[in-house]
N, C-alpha and C positions, 0 to 999 in steps of 0.2 A: 836245284831239287824243286819240286813240284809238291804242293800239300794233297796227295790223295787225288790226283786227276781234277782239282778245280781251277787249275791255270794260272794259280796266284803262287809266286814264288814264296818259300818258307824255309826256314832252318829247321832242322831235325836232328835229334840226338837219338841212339839206341843203346839203353842201359838195361843190363839184364839183371844185376843185382845178386847174380849167383858168381861166387867167387871160390873156385877149386884150384887144387893142385893139378897141374898139366898131367901128371900120371893119373889122377882120378877123373879125367873129362870123360865123360861117357854120355853125355845127351845125344840123341838121336842115333842111337845104335843098336846093336841087338840085346846089349846088357844095360840099357837106359837107366840111369839112378844116380842120386844125389844123396850126400850123407843128411839125416834129419836136421843135426846142428847148421848145416850150410844153408839148408832152406829157410830157417828161422832166422838166421843172420841176415839173409838176404831180403826177407820182408821187412825186418827193421830197417835196413839201409833205404830200401825204396820207401818206405813211409815217412822217414826224416827227409828223403830227398824231396818227395813232394811237398812235404810240409814247409820246407825252404823256399820251393819255387812258388808256392801258392801264397807266401808273404808278400 
């Protein structure tokens, strides 16, 4: 994997932070939506993840 075309090898991980039930997965569709509670849960998860990685 390359870091955005810089030519330097790098490791990357993609974490969305949006956790939903498979039946409720509607991102990038005609009826794209997510529950408000799931949005706030994802925000809190990503906040804690970044805080831990920054230590």
